[in-house]
C-alpha positions as CSV (number, residue, x, y, z in Angstrom):
1,M,0.0,-0.3,0.0
2,S,1.5,3.8,-0.7
3,V,1.0,6.5,1.4
4,A,-0.1,8.4,-1.4
5,S,-3.6,6.7,-1.6
6,F,-4.1,8.3,2.1
7,Q,-2.4,11.8,1.3
8,S,-5.1,12.8,-1.4
9,S,-8.5,14.2,0.0
10,S,-10.2,13.4,-2.9
11,S,-8.7,9.5,-2.8
12,M,-9.7,9.5,1.2
13,R,-13.3,10.4,0.1
14,S,-13.6,7.9,-2.5
15,M,-12.1,5.2,-0.7
16,S,-14.7,3.0,0.9
17,V,-14.5,2.0,4.7
18,A,-13.7,-1.3,3.8
19,T,-10.9,-0.3,1.5
20,A,-9.7,1.6,4.4
21,H,-9.8,-1.1,7.0
22,K,-8.0,-3.6,4.8
23,N,-5.2,-1.3,4.0
24,I,-4.9,0.0,7.7
25,T,-4.7,-3.8,8.6
26,Q,-2.0,-4.7,6.3
27,C,0.1,-2.0,7.8
28,V,-0.6,-3.2,11.4
29,A,0.9,-6.8,9.8
30,D,3.9,-4.9,8.2
31,A,4.7,-3.3,11.3
32,R,5.2,-6.5,12.8
33,S,7.8,-7.5,10.3
34,D,11.2,-8.5,11.2
35,A,12.3,-6.2,7.7
36,H,13.1,-3.2,9.0
37,D,12.4,-1.2,5.9
38,V,8.7,-2.9,5.9
39,Q,8.2,-1.9,9.3
40,E,9.3,1.6,9.1
41,K,7.5,2.0,5.8
42,A,4.0,0.5,7.7
43,L,4.7,3.0,10.5
44,K,4.9,5.7,8.2
45,D,2.3,5.0,6.4
46,L,0.3,4.6,10.1
47,V,1.4,8.4,11.0
48,V,0.3,10.1,8.1
49,I,-2.9,7.5,7.9
50,T,-4.2,8.9,11.6
51,Q,-3.1,12.2,11.2
52,V,-6.0,12.8,8.4
53,S,-8.8,11.7,9.8
54,P,-10.8,10.4,13.3
55,L,-12.7,7.5,11.2
56,Y,-8.9,6.0,10.4
57,R,-8.3,6.1,13.7
58,N,-10.9,4.3,14.9
59,L,-10.5,1.7,12.2
60,L,-7.1,1.6,13.5
61,A,-8.0,0.8,16.6
62,Q,-10.5,-1.9,15.6
63,V,-7.8,-3.7,14.2
64,D,-7.3,-6.7,16.4
65,G,-4.1,-6.1,19.0
66,S,-3.7,-3.2,16.9
67,I,-2.9,-1.0,20.6
68,P,-0.6,-3.4,22.4
69,I,1.4,-3.8,19.0
70,L,2.1,0.1,19.2
71,I,2.6,0.4,22.6
72,A,5.3,-3.0,22.2
73,L,7.1,-0.8,19.4
74,S,7.4,2.2,21.4
75,K,10.0,0.2,23.7
76,S,11.6,-0.4,20.9
77,S,15.9,-0.2,20.9
78,S,15.1,1.7,17.1
79,S,14.9,5.1,18.1
80,T,12.6,5.6,14.5
81,V,10.4,2.7,15.6
82,Q,10.0,4.2,18.8
83,S,9.2,7.6,17.9
84,L,7.0,6.7,14.8
85,S,5.2,4.2,17.4
86,L,4.7,7.2,19.9
87,S,3.6,9.5,17.2
88,I,0.9,6.9,16.1
89,L,-0.1,6.6,19.6
90,F,-0.3,10.4,19.8
91,N,-2.4,10.7,16.8
92,L,-5.0,8.4,18.2
93,S,-5.4,10.2,21.6
94,L,-6.9,12.9,19.5
95,N,-10.0,11.4,19.5
96,N,-11.8,11.3,22.9
97,D,-13.1,8.1,23.2
98,M,-9.8,6.2,23.2
99,K,-8.1,8.3,25.5
100,K,-9.3,6.0,28.6
101,L,-8.2,3.2,26.2
102,L,-4.7,4.5,25.9
103,A,-4.0,5.6,29.6
104,S,-3.6,2.2,31.4
105,M,-1.2,2.2,34.2
106,E,1.4,0.2,31.9
107,T,1.1,2.5,29.3
108,I,1.6,5.6,31.8
109,Y,4.5,4.1,33.6
110,H,6.1,3.4,30.6
111,L,5.7,7.2,29.4
112,N,7.4,8.0,33.2
113,T,10.5,6.0,31.8
114,L,10.9,7.9,28.8
115,I,10.6,11.4,30.4
116,S,13.3,10.3,32.6
117,L,15.8,8.3,30.3
118,G,14.5,9.1,26.5
119,S,15.9,11.0,24.0
120,P,15.0,14.9,23.7
121,E,12.5,13.9,20.6
122,T,11.2,10.9,22.5
123,V,10.7,13.1,26.0
124,K,9.1,15.6,23.4
125,L,6.4,12.7,21.7
126,A,6.2,11.2,25.4
127,S,5.2,14.4,27.2
128,S,2.9,15.6,24.1
129,L,0.6,11.9,24.7
130,I,0.9,12.5,28.4
131,C,-0.8,16.2,27.4
132,S,-3.4,14.4,25.5
133,L,-4.2,11.9,27.4
134,A,-4.8,14.1,30.5
135,M,-7.2,16.0,28.8
136,L,-9.9,13.7,29.9
137,D,-10.4,14.3,33.5
138,K,-10.5,11.0,34.4
139,N,-7.0,10.2,33.4
140,K,-5.6,13.1,35.8
141,A,-5.4,11.4,38.8
142,K,-3.9,8.1,37.5
143,F,-0.7,10.1,36.4
144,G,-0.3,11.5,39.7
145,V,-0.6,8.1,41.3
146,A,2.0,6.8,38.6
147,G,4.4,9.5,40.0
148,T,4.2,11.5,36.6
149,I,4.2,15.1,38.0
150,Q,7.4,14.5,40.0
151,L,9.2,13.0,37.2
152,L,7.9,16.2,34.8
153,V,9.0,18.6,37.7
154,R,12.5,16.9,37.4
155,A,13.1,17.1,34.1
156,L,12.2,20.7,33.9
157,T,15.5,21.2,36.2
158,V,17.6,20.5,33.4
159,P,19.2,23.4,32.1
160,S,17.7,24.5,28.4
161,V,15.9,20.9,28.5
162,P,14.8,21.0,24.5
163,A,11.4,19.3,25.2
164,A,10.7,22.0,28.2
165,H,7.8,23.2,26.5
166,H,5.9,20.0,26.2
167,L,6.6,19.2,29.9
168,L,5.2,22.7,30.5
169,C,2.3,22.0,28.9
170,S,1.7,18.4,30.4
171,L,2.1,19.8,33.9
172,A,-0.3,22.3,33.0
173,E,-3.1,20.1,32.0
174,L,-2.2,17.8,34.9
175,G,-2.5,20.7,37.2
176,Q,-6.1,21.0,36.4
177,F,-6.5,18.5,39.0
178,H,-6.3,19.6,42.8
179,G,-4.6,16.8,44.2
180,N,-1.6,16.7,41.1
181,C,-1.2,20.5,42.3
182,T,-0.6,19.3,45.8
183,V,1.6,16.8,44.5
184,A,3.8,19.3,42.4
185,V,4.3,21.8,44.8
186,R,5.4,18.9,47.3
187,S,7.9,18.2,44.5
188,G,9.5,21.5,44.5
189,A,7.6,22.8,41.5
190,I,6.9,26.1,42.5
191,S,10.7,27.2,42.8
192,V,11.6,25.1,39.3
193,L,8.8,27.1,37.8
194,V,10.1,30.2,39.0
195,D,13.5,29.5,37.7
196,V,11.9,29.0,34.4
197,V,10.0,32.6,34.3
198,E,13.4,33.8,35.4
199,S,15.7,32.0,32.6
200,T,16.8,33.4,29.6
201,S,15.4,30.9,27.2
202,G,12.2,32.6,26.0
203,E,9.1,34.5,27.2
204,D,6.8,31.7,25.3
205,L,8.0,29.2,28.6
206,A,7.6,32.0,30.9
207,G,4.3,32.3,29.6
208,T,3.5,28.2,30.4
209,A,5.4,28.6,33.2
210,L,3.1,31.1,35.0
211,V,0.0,29.4,33.6
212,V,1.5,26.6,35.8
213,L,2.3,28.6,39.1
214,G,-1.2,30.3,38.9
215,L,-2.8,26.8,38.9
216,L,-0.7,26.0,41.6
217,A,-1.4,29.2,43.5
218,R,-5.1,28.5,43.5
219,F,-4.9,26.8,46.9
220,E,-3.0,27.5,50.0
221,E,-0.2,25.3,50.1
222,G,0.6,26.7,46.3
223,L,0.4,30.4,47.5
224,R,2.1,29.6,50.5
225,A,5.3,28.4,48.8
226,L,4.9,30.9,46.2
227,I,4.9,33.6,49.0
228,K,8.3,32.0,50.3
229,I,10.1,32.6,46.7
230,D,12.9,35.2,47.3
231,R,12.4,38.3,45.4
232,I,9.0,36.8,43.7
233,V,7.1,39.8,43.4
234,Y,10.5,41.6,41.8
235,S,10.2,38.4,39.4
236,M,6.5,39.0,38.6
237,V,7.5,42.7,38.1
238,N,10.2,42.3,35.4
239,V,7.9,39.9,33.5
240,L,5.4,43.0,33.5
241,K,7.9,45.1,31.7
242,G,8.6,42.2,29.2
243,R,7.1,41.8,25.9
244,C,5.0,38.5,26.0
245,M,1.1,38.9,26.7
246,L,0.7,35.4,27.9
247,S,3.1,35.8,30.4
248,K,2.1,39.3,31.8
249,E,-1.6,37.7,32.0
250,G,0.1,35.0,34.3
251,A,2.1,37.5,36.4
252,T,-0.6,39.9,36.7
253,E,-3.1,36.8,38.2
254,I,-0.4,35.6,40.8
255,L,0.2,39.1,42.0
256,L,-3.4,39.2,42.4
257,R,-3.0,36.5,44.6
258,L,0.0,37.4,46.4
259,F,-1.3,40.8,47.5
260,D,-4.8,39.0,48.6
261,E,-2.5,36.9,51.0
262,S,0.3,39.0,52.0
263,E,0.5,43.0,52.5
264,G,4.1,42.3,52.6
265,C,4.0,41.7,48.8
266,L,1.8,44.6,47.9
267,R,4.6,46.5,50.0
268,D,7.8,45.1,47.7
269,A,5.8,45.7,44.5
270,L,5.4,49.5,45.6
271,R,8.9,49.8,46.1
272,F,10.0,49.8,42.5
273,P,9.1,53.0,40.5
274,E,8.2,51.1,37.6
275,F,5.6,49.2,39.1
276,L,2.6,51.8,38.8
277,G,3.5,52.6,35.4
278,V,3.9,49.4,33.7
279,V,0.5,48.3,35.7
280,A,-0.9,51.7,34.2
281,D,-0.2,50.8,30.8
282,L,-1.0,47.6,30.6
283,S,-4.3,48.3,31.9
284,V,-4.7,50.4,28.7
285,R,-2.9,48.3,26.1
286,G,-3.0,44.6,27.3
287,S,-5.0,41.8,26.3
288,T,-8.6,41.8,27.2
289,K,-7.7,39.6,30.4
290,A,-4.6,41.3,31.0
291,R,-6.4,44.6,31.1
292,E,-9.3,43.2,33.6
293,R,-6.3,41.8,36.1
294,A,-4.6,45.3,35.6
295,T,-7.3,47.1,36.6
296,L,-8.0,45.0,39.6
297,L,-4.6,45.4,40.4
298,M,-4.9,49.1,40.4
299,N,-8.2,49.1,42.3
300,K,-6.7,46.8,45.1
301,I,-3.5,49.2,45.1
302,M,-5.8,52.5,45.4
303,N,-8.0,51.0,47.8
304,N,-5.3,50.7,50.6
305,D,-3.4,53.4,52.6
306,L,0.0,53.6,49.9
307,E,1.4,55.3,52.9
308,T,1.7,52.3,54.7
309,Y,4.0,50.8,52.6
310,S,6.6,53.2,51.1
311,N,7.8,56.9,52.1
312,A,9.3,57.2,48.5
313,D,7.4,59.8,47.0
314,S,9.0,58.7,43.5
315,V,6.8,55.7,43.9
316,Y,3.5,57.7,43.5
317,S,5.0,60.1,40.6
318,P,3.2,57.8,37.8
319,W,0.0,59.0,39.6
320,Y,0.5,62.9,40.4
């Protein structure tokens, strides 16, 4: 079977379900071949097939033994076979009805191993699959029980880790579940994420890290851990001075939580001469979410007695 037959949208429309099922079945059989060229071609065909159609994903899942075969191949010593198999599994996970099927504890433990020991490409694919499977709420707790949170946090401690964005997205999805937030905080995620925010690796990473921090700060344990971070307010003010709007949205949310919990944090913010200026600017020129949060910040500031926080006249100069 040629992959070209699946790449043409017109041929896909004209191909009967029976023909598609027959071709997919042959691909699965070829994927078990001892001939590496036959095996790799079959897997490449399946990657394309499962990219283009939810129907084809369902047809592949219906082939007897297809899922166990793909999971077994994702453990191959061949990096090519491993990557192709993970790509197919990720494509299958895009169908909501397959997320529960794919998230067996055995598979989750295997993905954990790949996060810890895999190549950069494998880590990206494994973390993307984790993120996709975790979109089903019932799967979130399973990853928490399996130790996935701790492994994601540990992987993010590696300087300039190539898969950082994928790891952060997985952590953000898993962080939608309260229990996983508790595990993350107790695994040291707060300080690790602040390090990502303060790194020079890129503002897009900082933005995603701030999303996760915002999730963790929803609960008292996470918020308390955040307050204990040295110069946390300084870090958030620096984010507000940057260019990434996602980062600014995250920083304003965190500052709101910090100010609600600690007058000391509000006092620290007002010690920076530029703080009120950047908040005022954001309230006018930010995204809808950033403007709303910046306005809340300004209201919170102006509803407090500023004189109790600072004696520096320069702090108030942007407002007078």
